[in-house]
N, C-alpha and C positions, 0 to 999 in steps of 0.2 A: 464299355457298352458291348464289346465283342463284335463290332462291325468288321466285315471282311471285304477288303478291296483288292481288285485285280488291276494291275497297272502294266500297260503294254507299250513299249517304245524304247527310247534311247537311254543308253548308259555310257557315260564318258569319264575321262579323267580330266579334271580341271585344276590347273596350277594358276595361282593368282598372286599378283604383286600389288602392294599399295605404295603409290608414289606421290610426290608433290605435284608433278606435271608430267604429261606424256613426253616420252623421249623424242628428240628430233633426229634427223638422219645422221648417222655416224657418231652418235653420242652415247655416253654411258650414264645410266641413272641408278642410284642406290635406292632400294626399296626399304621402307620403314617397317613393313610387315609382309608376311608371306603365308600362303596356305595351299594345301593340295587336298582335293576332295574327289569323291565319286559324285558325278553330276549327271545332267541330262533331265529333260522335262519330266518323263515318267518316273525316273529314279528319285528325283528330289520330291516329287509329289508323293511317292510311296513312302519315303522316309518321313515326311511331314504327317501323313495319315497315321503312320505307326506311332510317331512321337505323341500325337494327340490322344492316342488310346485305341486306335484301330489295329487290325491285323492285315499286313500288306503282303501281297505276292507279286513279285516283279517278273515279267516276261521280257527278256532282252538278250542282246548279244554280249556275252562275257568273254568266252574263248580262253585260250591258254597262251600266256605271254608274260612279259616282265611284271605287269600290273595285276595279274590274275589274283594272287593272294591278297593284295591290298584291297581290291574291290570286294572280294568275298568277306574279308575281315570287317570292313566298315559296314557293309550291308547287314551282316550278322549282329553288329553292335545295336542296330535298330530292329532286330528280330524280324528281318525280311526273309520270306521264303523266296527262292530264286529258281526260275526255269530258264536255262541257258539254251538259246536257239542255235548257238554255234559251239557246241561242246568240244569239237575236235579242231577248231580253227586256231592257227598260230599267228593270225594277222593281228597287228596292234589294234587297240580300241580307238574310238574317236578321241582325239586329244585336243584340248583347248588351253591356250595361254591367255589369261585375262589380266589386263593392266587397268587398275582402278585409281583414280585421283582422289586425294584427300579433300580437295576444294568442295566438290558437290556430289561425289560418288559416281561421276561419269566414268565410262569404261570403254576400252577397246578390246576386241577379241580376235585372236588368230586361232583358227581351228583346222584340223586335219581329219578328213573322213575316209576311212579305208574303203576300197572298192572290191567288188567281186567276192563278197563274203558268202560262203556256202552255208545255208541254214538247213535245219532238219525239221520238216513239217510233222514228223512223228511225235514231236513234243506236245502237240495238241491233245494227244491221248493221255498225257501224264496228269491231268487234273480234271475235276468235274466242275463245269461252269455254275452248277446249282449250289456250289459251296460259297458263292460270293454274293454280296449284297449290292455291289456297285462295280462298274468297270470304267477305267479311264484309258483313252488311247491318245497318243500324241502325233500319229502320222508317220513316225519312223518305223522301219521294218513293216512297210505297208501291208504286205501279204498277211501278216499275223494280226495287225490291227483290224483289217477287214474281216477275216475269218472269225476272230474272237468276238468282235462287236456284233457280227451277224448272229452268232450263237447266243450271245447274251440277249440280243433284241428278241429273238424267238422265244426266249424263256422269261420275258418281261423283267429283265434285270436292267436298271437304268445305265445308259452308256454316256459318259461325259467325254467331250472332245476338247482337247487342248490345241487351239489353233494359233500357232506362232507364225507360220508362213504357208503358202500354198505349195503342195507337193503332188507329184504325179500319182494318180490313182485316188486322189482325195474326193473326186466326185462320187465314186462308188462308196467310199467310207462314210460319207455324210448321209447316205441312205439309212444307215444303222444308228444314227445319233439321236439321243433324246434331249441332251442339253449341250449347247455349244458355248464355250467361253473362249473368246478370241482376243488377241491383241489388236491394236489399231493398225498394225502392219500386215494383218491377214487380208489378202486381196485375191479373190478368184480371178481368173483370166478375164481381162476387159472390164473389171469392176473396181473402181477406186473410191467412190463415195462411201462413207461409213454407213449411212442409212441404206444405201443400195446393197451393201454387203449383208446387212441384217435382213433385208428383204429377200436376198438370194437364199439365205439360210432358212428363212421361213418357208420358201417355196419347196425346200427339201423336206418339209413337214417336221422341222425341228421345233418343238413346242416352246422351248425356253432358250433365250440367247442373251449373252452378256458380252460386252466389248470393253476391255480395259484400255485406258488411255494415259498411262503414266500418272502424273499428279492431277489430271483432270477427272471429273466425275465419270463413273462407269455407266455406260449405257446398258439398260436391260430391257428385254422384250418378254412380256408374259401376259397371257390372257388378253391379247389384242391391244396391249398398252405398251408404249415406249416411255420408260422412266429413267431418271438419273439417280445414282447413289454417290454421295460425296466421298472423296478420299481424304483421310486425315492429313493435315499439314504437319510435316515433320522435318527435322534437319537430317537429310539423307546422308548416311555414311557410305553405304554400298548397296546397290540394287541387284547384285548377282544372285540369280536363282529366285528372286522375289515372285516372279510370275508362276514358277513351278510350285513354290510353297503355297501360293494363293490357290492353285488348283487342288493340291492335296488337302488343304484346310477346307475348301469348299466341299469336297467329297465327304469328309468326315461330318461336317455340320449339316449337310443336306440329309444325310442318313439320320442324324440326331433329331432334326426338327421337321423334315419333309417340307421345308419352307424355302423356296428358291431365293427370295429377296433377303430373308434373314441369314441364310447360309452365305450369300455374297457379302453381307455386312460383316459377319464373323471372320470370313476369309480375308477381307480388307484389313482388319485389325491385326491378324497374324502376319500378313505380308508386310504391313507397315512396321511391325516390330522387328522383322528380319532385316529391314533396311537401316536400323539404328546401330548396327555393328558390322564389323568387317568379316566377310566370309559367309558361307551358307549354313553354318552350324552354331555360331556363337550365340545367336538369339535364343537357342534352346537352353542355354545355361543361366538365363536371367529370369 
């Protein structure tokens, strides 16, 4: 279709182990499978968008370090264009170790987030927002999420929000959002009820809202109606990256159909497919 998507946010290195059970204190556990991938909400969404047939451009922190070439090589495999907001930084990227159990795909994550990363705002001059059909922001590298979403908003380019958890500056970011797709763990300060979260987002003048709830039906709000969309019942192998993949698929199918509910349904099927195999890439081979 030639759709062009701009994805702004986190890029990580994810190392993953598949085990029979979680290790206990002072124990050693042998993994039956292992993978290492470039990850992060915006990054996995961009890869999915590209895999489905779109053209993805990722704005994130890459930097120069041990994993520099690994990240670039994998992203180029999926034909992603990259704008690095930390081109001269030698700080390690965000690192995550994921332990996934065979029994039900449950996982535990240990992550490290580098601090005091110096970014370059001049990169905003390196691309034309009018070249894109859709923008997704995940709330990481908040300054860039706000600036780019504001620019897209002023040019009537739909901005999709991936809401995993509340982050500083998010109140300003939400002013630029057209469609919010949040997990049930997304909770603005002082708000815990799922319906109140949706109401909060509606007050931000966000026209379309969806809330994913794992295996439970997705709540969606559109045209003053709150509806539910069923999630396919499957035997889950691994849920790593499923939410990110869902967002990338949504962006693609929303551009294809311009139908919010239909795009959610299509994205549900893609995310479910990704949960049937170990790792964040294996589903693409089937």
